Each structure stands twice: as C-alpha cells, then as structure tokens.
Backbone bond lengths (Angstrom), bond angles and torsions (degrees), N, CA, C in turn:
res aa  C-N    CA-C-N  psi(-1)  N-CA   C-N-CA  omega(-1)  CA-C   N-CA-C  phi
1 M - - - 1.462 - - 1.525 109.03 -
2 P 1.327 116.81 132.48 1.472 117.98 177.78 1.528 110.90 -69.10
3 T 1.291 115.44 143.07 1.457 121.19 176.48 1.524 108.40 -96.76
4 T 1.328 114.99 173.31 1.465 119.27 176.17 1.523 110.03 -58.73
5 G 1.339 116.26 -38.71 1.462 120.72 178.20 1.525 111.91 -62.28
6 D 1.345 115.95 -41.22 1.465 120.14 177.37 1.520 110.73 -61.53
7 L 1.321 116.05 -43.77 1.462 119.15 -179.19 1.517 111.24 -68.04
8 K 1.331 117.64 -34.97 1.463 119.43 176.53 1.530 110.60 -65.05
9 E 1.331 116.42 -36.92 1.464 119.91 175.37 1.528 110.06 -64.96
10 M 1.331 116.35 -38.71 1.465 120.44 177.91 1.530 111.26 -66.58
11 V 1.332 117.31 -31.25 1.467 120.43 175.48 1.516 108.95 -61.14
12 V 1.327 117.17 -45.27 1.464 121.52 179.54 1.531 109.96 -59.69
13 R 1.333 116.55 -44.27 1.462 120.29 178.63 1.520 111.45 -64.80
14 Y 1.333 117.03 -39.05 1.464 121.04 179.84 1.528 110.83 -65.81
15 I 1.315 116.46 -42.11 1.475 120.48 178.16 1.529 109.22 -60.23
16 D 1.316 117.05 -43.70 1.472 120.48 177.34 1.529 110.53 -62.21
17 Y 1.329 116.30 -40.19 1.469 121.67 179.08 1.533 111.56 -61.99
18 I 1.318 117.75 -48.07 1.472 118.42 -177.48 1.522 111.41 -70.33
19 R 1.330 116.63 -27.09 1.461 120.31 177.98 1.524 111.02 -75.21
20 S 1.334 116.74 -51.16 1.458 119.84 -171.12 1.530 113.82 -89.74
21 V 1.324 118.08 -39.65 1.464 120.17 -176.22 1.527 111.15 -89.51
22 R 1.313 116.51 -47.98 1.463 120.03 -177.04 1.533 112.79 -81.85
23 G 1.324 116.89 -20.62 1.459 120.68 176.64 1.519 114.43 71.76
24 Y 1.335 117.29 31.23 1.459 120.17 178.65 1.527 110.06 -65.58
25 S 1.303 116.44 152.25 1.464 121.20 179.73 1.528 110.35 -66.61
26 P 1.338 117.51 156.03 1.463 119.94 179.61 1.531 113.13 -57.32
27 L 1.328 117.58 -36.26 1.458 120.03 179.22 1.531 111.69 -67.75
28 T 1.316 116.92 -40.18 1.463 121.22 177.65 1.518 110.56 -66.26
29 V 1.320 117.00 -42.15 1.467 121.22 177.95 1.520 109.66 -60.90
30 R 1.316 117.12 -43.30 1.474 121.51 179.48 1.528 110.43 -61.95
31 H 1.341 116.99 -42.55 1.462 121.44 178.11 1.540 110.42 -60.23
32 Y 1.313 116.48 -48.42 1.468 120.90 179.35 1.532 110.48 -58.06
33 E 1.312 115.94 -44.77 1.456 120.69 -178.56 1.538 111.22 -62.27
34 L 1.326 116.23 -46.11 1.470 120.19 179.52 1.522 111.56 -62.40
35 V 1.322 116.96 -46.03 1.464 121.57 -177.34 1.532 110.34 -65.36
36 L 1.319 117.57 -46.30 1.466 120.06 -177.86 1.524 111.75 -66.72
37 N 1.309 117.91 -37.37 1.460 119.99 177.10 1.530 111.08 -69.10
38 E 1.335 117.30 -35.98 1.459 121.05 175.88 1.532 109.69 -64.06
39 A 1.316 117.36 -48.22 1.458 121.93 -179.07 1.522 111.21 -62.96
40 A 1.330 116.94 -37.38 1.466 121.64 -177.80 1.524 112.16 -62.80
41 R 1.325 117.22 -25.77 1.468 119.88 178.12 1.524 111.38 -69.68
42 Y 1.336 117.34 -20.29 1.460 120.90 -173.72 1.529 114.79 -114.65
43 W 1.344 118.29 -26.95 1.459 117.60 -170.44 1.521 111.89 -64.34
44 E 1.332 113.60 152.00 1.453 121.41 179.03 1.528 108.02 -117.31
45 I 1.337 115.80 140.64 1.464 121.53 -176.83 1.521 108.76 -111.83
46 E 1.320 115.28 131.54 1.467 120.48 177.88 1.526 108.51 -133.29
47 E 1.332 115.50 130.67 1.460 119.64 178.77 1.521 109.17 -83.61
48 R 1.318 115.52 133.42 1.460 122.48 176.97 1.524 108.05 -127.01
49 E 1.326 115.93 165.41 1.469 119.52 178.48 1.524 111.78 -58.43
50 E 1.329 116.09 -41.37 1.457 120.41 -175.16 1.526 113.50 -85.23
51 G 1.318 117.36 -3.44 1.461 120.28 178.45 1.511 111.20 150.22
52 V 1.301 116.07 -154.95 1.462 122.60 -177.77 1.525 108.52 -105.13
53 L 1.334 115.58 132.81 1.461 120.97 175.96 1.513 107.44 -99.97
54 L 1.308 116.14 123.01 1.456 122.38 178.08 1.523 107.16 -106.58
55 S 1.327 115.47 108.63 1.464 120.12 -177.75 1.520 109.89 -90.57
56 L 1.318 114.92 124.53 1.460 121.79 177.69 1.524 112.23 -97.98
57 M 1.328 116.69 1.11 1.470 120.18 -172.86 1.528 113.07 -56.39
58 P 1.342 120.63 -46.02 1.473 118.43 178.60 1.530 112.21 -60.38
59 W 1.322 116.62 -37.96 1.469 120.62 177.75 1.514 110.92 -68.19
60 R 1.344 116.56 -42.43 1.461 120.10 179.47 1.531 110.96 -60.41
61 I 1.332 116.13 -37.22 1.466 119.64 176.99 1.528 110.19 -65.97
62 A 1.329 116.55 -41.08 1.469 121.29 -178.59 1.524 112.26 -65.14
63 I 1.330 118.15 -30.82 1.472 120.59 -177.26 1.530 111.91 -103.13
64 A 1.318 117.53 9.55 1.467 121.98 -174.45 1.531 113.66 -60.12
65 N 1.325 117.90 -26.11 1.461 120.01 -177.56 1.535 112.79 -84.60
66 Q 1.327 117.47 0.23 1.461 120.37 179.31 1.523 110.16 -84.22
67 A 1.305 116.54 165.04 1.471 121.93 -179.58 1.531 110.33 -62.04
68 R 1.328 116.48 147.58 1.469 121.54 -178.76 1.524 112.13 -55.37
69 A 1.319 116.08 -41.99 1.472 119.82 -179.26 1.534 110.70 -64.72
70 T 1.322 117.24 -37.35 1.463 121.44 178.46 1.523 110.31 -65.76
71 I 1.332 116.27 -45.19 1.463 120.68 178.41 1.527 109.85 -61.41
72 A 1.318 116.72 -44.59 1.469 120.67 179.86 1.521 110.83 -60.02
73 R 1.321 117.26 -42.90 1.463 121.85 179.92 1.526 110.38 -64.20
74 K 1.326 116.87 -43.24 1.463 121.05 -178.75 1.526 110.90 -67.32
75 V 1.325 117.06 -45.32 1.469 119.99 -179.78 1.525 110.21 -64.40
76 S 1.323 116.79 -37.02 1.457 120.88 177.23 1.528 111.09 -61.12
77 T 1.311 116.58 -39.18 1.462 121.61 177.48 1.527 110.36 -60.96
78 V 1.325 116.90 -45.77 1.466 120.50 -179.38 1.534 110.24 -67.60
79 R 1.324 116.94 -38.43 1.460 120.01 177.93 1.532 111.00 -62.91
80 S 1.316 117.56 -38.16 1.471 121.53 176.64 1.526 110.22 -63.57
81 F 1.326 116.30 -41.48 1.459 121.25 178.20 1.532 110.76 -61.96
82 V 1.328 117.11 -45.19 1.463 120.81 -179.53 1.529 110.87 -66.14
83 A 1.324 117.29 -37.66 1.469 119.95 176.16 1.522 110.31 -61.25
84 W 1.328 117.23 -41.06 1.459 121.47 177.35 1.524 110.66 -64.81
85 L 1.338 117.99 -41.36 1.469 120.85 177.23 1.518 110.36 -57.51
86 N 1.327 116.83 -42.60 1.463 120.61 178.87 1.519 111.20 -66.25
87 E 1.326 118.03 -37.51 1.462 121.16 175.85 1.533 111.01 -64.02
88 E 1.333 116.11 -30.50 1.462 121.68 179.80 1.531 112.69 -80.74
89 G 1.334 116.71 0.17 1.454 120.15 175.68 1.509 115.99 103.30
90 M 1.323 118.14 -5.29 1.463 120.08 174.98 1.535 107.91 -82.68
91 V 1.315 117.10 146.85 1.465 120.17 175.17 1.520 106.78 -104.25
92 V 1.345 115.04 101.55 1.450 121.55 -176.00 1.518 108.89 -124.11
93 M 1.335 115.16 129.06 1.462 121.60 176.54 1.521 107.91 -114.44
94 L 1.309 115.63 148.84 1.462 120.97 179.91 1.506 111.54 -102.77
95 K 1.316 115.06 142.00 1.465 122.07 168.19 1.523 104.79 -120.31
96 G 1.305 116.62 124.58 1.452 120.09 -178.28 1.518 112.30 91.64
97 G 1.317 117.13 13.76 1.459 120.79 179.27 1.514 113.06 -95.84
98 E 1.336 116.06 5.33 1.462 119.25 179.72 1.526 108.67 -80.66
99 L 1.297 114.49 150.43 1.463 119.88 179.65 1.517 110.07 -117.62
100 A 1.319 115.36 142.35 1.460 119.84 172.43 1.517 108.00 -74.27
101 K 1.321 116.43 149.07 1.465 120.07 178.38 1.521 109.69 -63.78
102 Q 1.308 114.63 136.63 1.462 120.69 177.20 1.523 109.21 -87.26
103 R 1.304 115.73 129.20 1.463 119.31 173.39 1.511 108.28 -83.53
104 R 1.306 115.93 136.47 1.458 119.00 177.37 1.518 108.19 -99.42
105 N 1.304 115.43 133.62 1.460 120.31 174.31 1.526 107.35 -92.03
106 L 1.283 115.13 111.68 1.462 119.76 -178.89 1.515 110.24 -88.46
107 P 1.303 117.04 146.47 1.472 119.74 178.15 1.518 109.94 -65.03
108 R 1.314 115.50 148.77 1.484 120.23 179.72 1.491 110.35 -97.51
C-alpha cells in the first residue's frame, strides 16, 4: 500500500512529467505543485481489495469556503494526478473527487 510519503514522491514525479513531457507552462506547473502539496497535507489513504482509496474529504472540507470555480480547478488538478497514477500502474480510486455542476451565468 502506498504511504503518504510514497504519494508525495509521486507528486514530484508527476510535476516533472507535466513540465518535461506534457510541456505545461511554468505557471501551470506551479499551480499543480501548490494544489497537490496542499491536498497531500489532508488526504487519507485506505487500502482496499481493489486498490487504494484516496479520500479527499478532509481537504474538501478545508477548502469549502473558496469559490466554486477555485474548488473545481483544484479538484480537477488532483483528478489529473490520480489518472496519471493509474496510468503508471497504481490502482487508485478517489473519494471526494466528484464535482458539483457549475451553473453558467449567461449575459442578458
């Protein structure tokens, strides 16, 4: 089972991946790094038969007072990281990675 330390090491590898392989801009890379390190302080890891469950609920509670768009952007960053972990061969499932639908305010 991966530990929090293992996942933090994977964050470093993921940041290197999006910088060097995906070619993300320095500002985007910095955003990903900040968000993933923030989330890593809160996430909880639970081993299950089918893989590892990564609970974002404590983090989601901590960021609940932020704007909906900010939360959506941050959760999307973590979801991208988990998708990459699965591509790398880890079986990681998210709890708390769902997003509420965003209402769009259309001009009148």
